[in-house]
N, C-alpha and C positions, 0 to 999 in steps of 0.2 A: 504493500499500499504506500502510494507516494503523497497523494492528496487529501488522505484522511487518517487519523490517529484512532486506534482501537484499544481500549482498555476492557478487558472482559471480565475484570473483577474490581470495579471502582467502588463497590460496596457489595456486601453479602448478596449474591444472586442477581446483580445488577451490573450491566455493561454499560460503557460509555463509548459512544463514537463522536468525534471531533471533526468537523469540516476544516481543512488546513490549507487554504490558500489565501492567507491573510493579505497579501498585496493586491489582489484581485477582489477583496471583500467577499471571498468564498463564492465567487461566480462558479455556475454549476456547468461544467464542460462535460464532454462525454466521458473522459476518463474518470473524473471524479464520481459521476453517476455509476458507473460500472463498478467503480471500488466500493461504493456504498452498497450496491446490490450484493456484491459477493460477500462482504462484511455482514451484512444482515443474515443472509443465507446460512453462513457459518454460525452466527450466534443463534439462529432459529434452531439449529441442530444440536447446540451445546446444552446439555442437560443442567448445567450448572447456572446457566443464565435463564431467568423467569422474566425480566423486564430490561427494556433497552432505552437509554437516554441519548438523544440526538442534539448536538449543539453545535456552534461556530465559535465566535469570539465575542468579546464585549462590544465591539464596533459593529459587528455584522454577523447575523446567522448566516444568511446569504443574500447577496445584493441582486439576484436575478441570474438569469441564463447568461452563458459567455456569448455576448453579441457577435464578437469578432469571429466565432467559429461558424456563424450562420448567416452573417450578413450578405455575402455574396451567393448564397445558395438558392436554387430554383425549386419550385414546387416538387418536381420529380426528384431532385437531390434529397430534399427532405423526407419525401416518401421513402426512398432506398435507405436512408440513414436510418430510419425508424427509431428515433431516440426515445420514444414513449414506450416501446417494449420494455425498456429498463424499468420505467416507473411501474409498468404493469406487474413486473417481477418484485418489485419492492412492495407493492400493495399486497402480495400474497404472503407477507410476513405474519406468521401466526401469533408471536408474542407481541404484547403491548409496547409501543414505542411513544415516549415522551419528549416532545421538543422543548429544548431549554433556549430560549429565545432573547437576545439582546441586540439592540441596533436594529439595522435594516433587515427585513424579512419581505423582499419585493420580487415581484414576478415569479419566476420558477422558485426562488426562495420562499414566497408565501405559498405557493402550491405544495412545496415539499413539507412546509409546517403542517398544512392542512391534510396532508397524507398520514401525518401522524395521529395518535389516538387521544393524546391530550397535550395541552400547551401551557407551559409556565413561562412567563415573561417579564423582563425587566422593565422599570419604568422608562428607559430609553427606546423600547421597542417601537418599531413602525412597521406597518403591514400595508401591502398595496399591490394592485396589479397595474402598473404603469405602461403595459405593453402597447396601449392605444397612442402613447406619444411617440413610438417608434413605426407606426404605421401598420401595426398588426394587433393581435389579441392574445389572450391566454390560450395555451394549448395543452397544458398538463392538468387541468381539472379546475382551472381558476374560475370559469363562468358557472361550473356545476357545484363544486364543494363550498365555494364562497356563498352562492345564492342560498344553498341549503343551511348554512351557518348563520347568515345575518339577514336573511330575506331578500326579496327582489328589489326593493327601492334602493337600499344602501349598496347592494351588489352592482346594481345598474350604474350608481354614481360612480363607484369605485372603477368599475371597468371601463366606463364611457369617458371619464375625465382623468383618470389615473391618480386620483386622490389618495392620500394615504391615510390609515388610521393610527392614532397614538395607542398606546398599551391600554389606557383607561377606556378609550373609545372601543377597542376591540373587546374588552371585557364586558362593557356595557351591552354591546351588540351580540354577545354570546359566542364569539369566535375563539377565545381562550378561557382557561380555567382560572388564572390568578395572575396578579400583577405584584411584584416585590421589588425591594431596592436592588439596584444593580449589582451590588456585592453579594447578594443572596440568591440570584435566579438560577444558578446551577446547582447550588445547594439544596434549594426547595425542590427543583425537579428530580434530583436523586432521592430525596426524602420521600416524595410521592412515588417513585419507582419502587422504593423499598417497601411502602405500604402495599403495593400491588403484588410484589414478589413474595410477601409473607402469606399470600392466599393460596389455594390449591391450583397449581399450574394448568391441570386438566380443565379445571371449571373456569379459569381465566380466559384460556383460549377459546373455549366453546362460548363463553359470555361476549367476548370481543366479536367473535363471528356473528353472534346473534344481533348486536347492536348495530354493526354495519349492514346487515341484511335489511334493516328499517329503511335504508336509503335505496334499496335495490328494487322494491316491488310494492304491492299493495299492503295494507294493514293485515288482511286475512292470510296473505303469504307469509308475511314477517311472524304472525302469531304461530302458524304451523312450524315454521323454522325454528322458532324459540323452543316450542314444546318438544320437538325432536331433540335438540340439544340439552333441554332439561332432563329428559329422560336418560341421555347418554351418560349425564354425571353420576348416574346410579350404577353404572358399571365400573367406577373408579374406586379404589381403596381410599382415595381422599375423602370421597362423600362419606364413607363409613367412618373414618377417623373424625371428621369435621362434626358429624352428629354425635358420635359417642363422646367426644370432647365437651361438647355442649351440654349433654346430659351428666357427665361425670364432673362439670364445672373445673374444667382445666383448659389451658392453652392447646389448640390442636397442632400436630406434628405433620404437616403436608410434605409428601414425598414425590408428587407428581405421577403416581401410579393409580 
């Protein structure tokens, strides 16, 4: 890995991935996204990892896609490059991903944040889809995930004018989970990840899958999917342990089985 840093044990059962192109404000080029995909795939298969934190640096989570890499491309070039296949692979990560955001999360950076499952932001964080100012539009989920998160009116304003949201505006709009002082944003994200990692890994994966299903179909389809995953938890040792611990009034010892 050249453009990301991976710490598989930044806290018990929590891994940390850091985007590492500081001079380019962590602009998302093809190599970085490929490395991120591969790292997430490895961590997803690592039984010692139960939750993943994804971050950049204090100045920028990621200020967008690498414009230089695509500025002179034609439509057929973009079709053959198929850069969004990498994003589709990242979306398949079964373990929860928490974004720890400070500074700019713009364009592809904002889309990558929204690909995560929860978001902790510093007071300096800014979120936006400014592609319209470059004569184009979001292409990695910006029009879809942003609209589902903040609603049509605000999403339209952001996408059609390129306006940024402050961290507090993003919180009020329901885009992120919490806003904390800049010196605490990574610490708070890891703390949240530890809370998730303390739960049954089996139930967490099934629950994440069920929540995401809510955006993919009708309410009835979502309810059926939820019910199926609920039943599946009863095939796990963690379910037996969790309920036994509750009855016996002791902390559960989840093993992921």
